[in-house]
C-alpha positions in Angstrom: 55.7 246.1 109.8 53.9 242.8 110.1 54.7 239.5 108.5 52.4 239.2 105.5 49.7 236.5 105.4 49.0 234.3 102.4 46.0 236.5 101.5 48.1 239.7 101.6 50.8 238.2 99.4 48.3 236.9 96.9 46.7 240.3 96.6 49.9 242.1 96.0 51.4 239.6 93.6 48.2 239.1 91.7 48.2 242.9 91.1 51.7 242.7 89.7 50.7 239.9 87.3 47.7 241.9 86.1 50.0 244.7 85.1 52.4 242.4 83.2 52.6 242.5 79.4 55.6 240.2 79.1 55.5 236.6 77.6 55.7 235.4 81.2 56.2 236.9 84.6 57.4 235.7 88.0 56.8 237.6 91.2 58.5 237.1 94.6 57.4 238.9 97.8 59.4 238.3 101.0 60.3 240.1 104.2 61.4 239.8 107.8 61.2 241.3 111.2 64.5 240.9 113.1 66.4 242.0 116.2 69.9 241.7 117.5 72.3 242.5 120.3 76.1 242.6 120.2 78.6 242.7 123.1 82.3 242.9 123.4 84.8 243.5 126.3 82.0 242.4 128.7 79.6 245.2 127.7 76.8 245.6 125.2 78.0 247.6 122.2 75.0 247.7 119.8 71.4 246.6 119.6 68.7 247.1 117.1 65.7 245.9 115.2 64.6 246.1 111.6 61.7 245.2 109.3 62.0 244.8 105.5 59.6 243.7 102.8 60.6 243.5 99.1 58.7 242.8 95.9 60.8 241.3 93.1 59.5 241.0 89.5 61.1 238.9 86.8 59.8 239.5 83.3 60.8 237.7 80.1 60.3 238.1 76.4 61.4 234.8 74.9 64.8 234.1 76.5 65.4 237.8 77.3 65.0 238.3 81.1 64.8 241.4 83.3 64.4 241.8 87.1 63.5 244.8 89.2 62.6 245.2 92.9 60.7 247.7 95.0 59.6 248.2 98.6 56.4 250.1 98.1 53.2 248.2 97.3 50.6 250.7 96.2 49.2 250.2 92.7 51.3 252.9 91.1 54.5 251.4 92.6 53.7 247.9 91.6 53.0 248.9 88.0 56.3 250.9 88.0 58.4 247.9 89.1 56.7 245.6 86.5 57.4 248.1 83.7 61.0 248.4 84.8 61.5 244.6 84.7 60.0 244.5 81.2 62.2 247.4 80.1 65.3 245.6 81.3 64.2 242.4 79.7 63.9 244.1 76.3 67.4 245.5 76.7 69.0 242.2 77.8 70.7 239.6 75.6 69.1 236.2 75.4 69.9 233.7 78.1 70.5 230.4 76.5 69.8 228.6 79.8 66.5 230.3 80.4 63.7 228.0 81.6 60.1 229.0 81.5 58.2 229.4 84.8 56.9 226.2 86.4 53.2 225.5 86.5 51.3 224.7 89.8 53.3 222.4 92.2 52.4 220.3 95.2 54.5 221.9 97.9 54.6 220.6 101.5 53.7 223.0 104.3 56.8 224.3 106.0 57.4 223.6 109.8 60.0 226.4 110.3 57.8 228.9 112.2 57.5 229.1 116.0 55.4 231.9 117.5 57.6 232.0 120.6 60.6 232.9 118.5 58.7 235.5 116.6 57.9 237.2 120.0 61.5 237.6 121.2 61.8 241.1 122.5 64.7 243.5 123.5 64.4 242.3 127.1 65.1 238.7 126.1 68.1 239.8 124.0 69.5 241.7 126.9 69.1 238.7 129.1 71.0 236.5 126.6 73.9 239.0 126.7 73.8 239.1 130.5 74.0 235.3 130.8 77.4 235.5 128.9 78.8 238.7 130.4 78.1 238.1 134.1 79.6 234.6 134.5 82.5 235.6 132.3 83.4 238.5 134.5 83.2 236.2 137.6 85.7 233.8 136.1 88.3 236.4 134.7 87.1 235.9 131.1 86.1 238.5 128.5 83.0 237.8 126.4 82.3 238.9 122.9 79.1 237.7 121.3 76.2 238.3 118.9 72.6 237.2 119.1 70.1 237.7 116.3 66.5 236.5 115.9 64.1 236.8 113.0 60.6 236.1 111.8 60.3 235.7 108.0 57.9 235.1 105.2 58.5 234.2 101.6 56.1 233.9 98.7 56.1 233.6 94.9 53.5 233.6 92.1 53.9 233.3 88.3 51.9 233.7 85.2 51.8 229.9 84.8 49.7 229.4 87.9 52.3 228.6 90.5 51.9 229.9 94.0 54.0 229.2 97.1 54.2 230.6 100.6 55.9 229.9 103.9 56.8 231.5 107.2 59.9 230.8 109.3 61.6 231.9 112.4 65.2 231.5 113.5 67.9 232.6 116.0 71.6 232.5 115.8 74.0 232.9 118.7 77.8 233.0 118.8 80.2 233.9 121.6 83.9 234.0 122.0 85.4 233.9 125.5 89.0 235.0 126.1 90.9 234.5 129.3 91.9 237.9 130.7 95.6 236.9 130.3 95.0 236.4 126.6 96.3 232.9 126.4 93.0 231.0 126.4 90.0 231.1 124.0 86.7 229.3 123.9 83.8 229.6 121.4 80.4 228.2 120.9 77.6 228.7 118.3 73.9 227.8 118.5 71.0 228.2 116.0 67.4 227.1 116.2 64.0 227.8 114.8 62.4 227.2 118.2 63.7 229.5 121.0 62.5 226.9 123.4 65.5 224.7 122.5 68.0 227.5 123.2 69.9 227.7 126.5 72.1 230.8 126.5 73.5 230.1 129.9 74.7 226.6 129.1 76.1 227.6 125.8 78.1 230.5 127.3 79.4 228.2 130.1 80.8 225.8 127.5 82.8 228.7 126.0 84.0 230.0 129.4 85.2 226.5 130.4 87.1 226.1 127.1 88.7 229.5 127.5 90.0 228.6 131.0 91.1 225.1 130.0 93.0 226.3 126.9 95.3 228.7 128.7 99.1 228.3 128.2 98.8 225.9 125.3 101.8 223.7 124.5 103.3 223.1 121.0 103.4 219.6 119.6 104.8 218.5 116.2 102.5 218.6 113.2 101.7 215.3 111.5 98.9 212.8 111.2 96.8 212.3 114.3 93.7 210.7 115.5 91.3 213.5 116.0 87.9 214.0 117.6 86.0 216.6 115.7 83.2 218.5 117.3 80.4 219.2 114.8 81.6 222.9 114.5 85.0 221.6 113.5 83.9 219.1 110.9 81.0 221.3 109.5 83.3 223.6 107.6 84.6 220.7 105.6 81.4 218.7 105.3 79.3 221.7 104.2 81.6 222.2 101.3 81.1 218.5 100.4 77.3 218.6 100.9 76.7 221.5 98.6 79.1 220.1 96.0 76.7 217.3 95.0 76.2 219.0 91.7 75.4 216.9 88.6 76.4 219.6 86.1 79.9 220.3 87.5 80.4 216.5 87.8 79.3 215.8 84.2 81.5 218.6 83.0 84.6 217.2 84.7 84.9 220.0 87.3 84.3 218.3 90.7 85.2 215.5 93.0 82.1 213.7 91.6 83.6 213.6 88.1 84.8 210.3 86.7 88.1 210.2 84.8 86.4 208.6 81.8 83.5 211.1 81.9 80.2 211.1 83.7 79.6 211.2 87.4 80.0 208.8 90.4 76.3 208.0 91.1 76.3 204.4 92.3 79.9 204.4 93.5 81.1 204.0 97.0 83.2 207.0 98.0 83.3 206.9 101.8 83.0 204.6 104.8 79.9 202.4 104.6 78.7 203.9 107.9 78.1 207.3 106.3 74.5 208.1 105.5 73.8 211.7 104.4 70.5 213.1 103.3 68.5 216.3 103.3 64.9 216.7 104.6 63.1 220.1 104.7 60.6 218.7 107.2 63.0 217.3 109.7 61.8 218.5 113.1 65.2 219.5 114.4 66.5 221.2 111.2 63.5 222.3 109.2 64.2 224.2 105.9 62.4 225.7 103.0 60.1 223.2 101.2 60.6 224.9 97.8 63.3 226.5 95.7 63.6 230.0 94.3 62.0 228.6 91.1 59.1 227.0 93.0 60.4 223.4 92.7 59.2 221.3 95.7 61.9 220.1 98.0 61.5 216.6 99.5 63.7 214.2 101.5 66.6 213.3 99.3 69.3 210.7 100.0 72.8 211.8 98.8 75.0 209.1 100.4 73.7 205.7 101.6 76.1 203.3 103.2 78.9 205.4 101.7 77.5 205.1 98.1 76.5 208.1 96.0 72.7 207.9 95.5 71.8 211.3 94.0 73.2 214.5 92.6 71.4 217.8 92.3 70.1 218.7 88.9 69.0 222.2 88.1 66.1 222.5 85.7 68.3 223.5 82.7 70.8 220.7 83.2 68.1 218.1 83.9 66.5 219.1 80.6 69.8 218.7 78.8 70.3 215.2 80.2 66.7 214.1 79.9 66.2 213.4 83.6 63.9 214.8 86.4 65.3 217.9 88.2 66.5 217.3 91.8 66.7 220.5 93.9 69.9 221.4 95.7 69.7 220.6 99.5 68.5 223.2 102.0 70.1 221.3 104.8 72.4 218.4 105.5 71.7 215.5 107.9 74.3 212.9 108.7 73.4 209.8 110.7 75.3 209.5 113.9 75.9 207.0 116.7 75.1 206.8 120.4 78.5 207.9 121.7 78.7 211.3 123.5 81.6 213.6 123.1 82.9 212.4 126.5 82.6 208.8 125.3 84.7 209.5 122.3 87.4 211.1 124.4 87.3 208.3 127.0 87.9 205.7 124.3 90.9 207.5 122.8 94.4 206.5 123.9 96.2 209.3 122.1 94.6 212.0 120.0 93.5 215.6 119.6 90.2 217.3 120.3 89.3 220.1 117.9 86.6 222.6 118.9 86.4 224.6 115.7 88.0 225.1 112.3 88.0 228.4 110.4 89.5 230.3 107.4 88.9 227.2 105.3 90.1 227.6 101.7 90.0 225.3 98.6 93.3 223.7 97.5 92.0 221.3 94.9 88.3 221.2 94.0 88.5 217.8 92.2 89.7 216.0 95.4 87.9 218.4 97.8 91.3 219.2 99.4 91.0 222.1 101.8 93.3 224.0 104.1 92.4 225.9 107.2 93.2 226.4 110.9 92.0 225.1 114.3 91.1 227.6 116.9 89.2 228.4 120.2 90.2 225.2 122.1 92.4 222.5 120.8 93.5 219.8 123.3 95.8 216.8 123.5 94.1 213.5 124.6 96.0 210.8 126.5 94.6 207.7 128.0 91.0 208.9 127.7 91.4 212.3 129.2 92.2 215.9 128.1 95.8 216.1 129.2 96.6 219.7 128.2 95.8 222.4 125.6 97.9 222.6 122.5 98.8 225.3 120.0 96.6 225.5 117.0 97.4 223.9 113.7 97.1 224.5 110.0 95.5 221.4 108.3 95.4 220.1 104.8 92.5 217.6 104.5 89.7 216.4 102.3 86.3 215.4 103.8 86.3 212.4 101.4 89.6 211.2 102.9 88.4 212.1 106.4 85.2 210.0 106.0 87.2 207.1 104.7 89.3 207.3 107.9 86.3 207.2 110.2 86.7 205.3 113.5 83.5 206.3 115.5 80.4 208.3 114.9 79.1 210.3 117.9 75.8 211.9 118.6 74.2 214.4 116.2 74.2 218.1 117.0 72.5 220.9 115.1 75.1 223.3 113.6 74.4 226.0 111.0 71.0 224.5 110.1 72.4 221.1 109.6 72.5 218.0 111.8 76.0 216.6 112.1 77.6 214.0 114.6 80.8 214.4 116.5 83.4 212.1 114.8 86.6 210.3 115.7 88.9 210.2 112.7 92.3 208.6 112.2 95.3 210.0 110.3 94.0 213.6 110.1 96.7 215.8 108.5 98.1 218.8 110.4 100.9 220.5 108.4 102.2 223.3 110.6 101.7 225.2 113.9 99.8 228.5 114.3 100.5 231.0 117.1 96.9 232.3 117.0 94.8 231.6 120.1 
């Protein structure tokens, strides 16, 4: 099925609102066309495509709310889903935090859509797999990867006059390369809105090289080390921090942004002054949705400036309780970087550890943002500006707040999981034990 246009979404959602008898009604219509290919043991295992469109109706009577969804859009089906939402609302208890639908908003036009990405076909997906499998075979490496692309639309309309619509495209690629002797592993991930930025051959070659370089890793003692974190390594920690800029949890004493005497840390310096962190739905490299699920416009928002907390996200309910303007939660995270390449960071390190990736990250203490997890898929010892040899993986215990206070050098920014994050050189990073996993 096709991606619905503005006119098509307006027609369907207007019909739903016409059927509504509730105090207020909100309608969302969204869908996607997507395709994928998966390979393992140097051969394609699955491939497919799907198309989905969904209409979701939320009705309320006072503070009693009900929601229902349907995937058929003839008049009888639309009326059916509206009645079901109203029925559920009548049966529901009151929600003390219910906020009435927003009125019309000024929402910026999204820049997430690229026609070239929407036109990706099975032949292209097969070529992506081939660019991993063939060079891996030639080097005695086994490839396992997944590539997925999608074209999407999202729209909403409510009984207070709000209407929002956007289209987007995206692709995600991950591949793990294992040396045939089982002792080396390399990994890489890529994600873009614009397929023109994607180079499957280059990405796969990085993973192949790391698989070969990481064979026969040596054990070194756990402890505090200077580390160079590739963006995929630091992102797991930073993402937890970025999406914890929550005013309510801070005000209620439940987060690292809580002050001991009450309130939050807006205006306080919490990390190195070189750290600047913001979100921007219109950033050309990491565009994101320009509106929230409630229809609130998203704009560029600074979260950390020169290490100082500038803003926290306020949902509509909590903003109303505090008498402030709501600030939407970020849809992406962008951290300013420097000019140094990854090679420059390695070259300037006398002794340290290069970390490709971290995984299985779990919370130890939410009020200090202390996390534990493991390195994997290429961990190397650095000596006198060169990668000396691969080392066995570590378990770490670290907080991104401590990490960003131990910053030595910021490298160049790289897109990772829809965010823009630099490579970083960090001192005194805490590794607590060894891991036998490759």
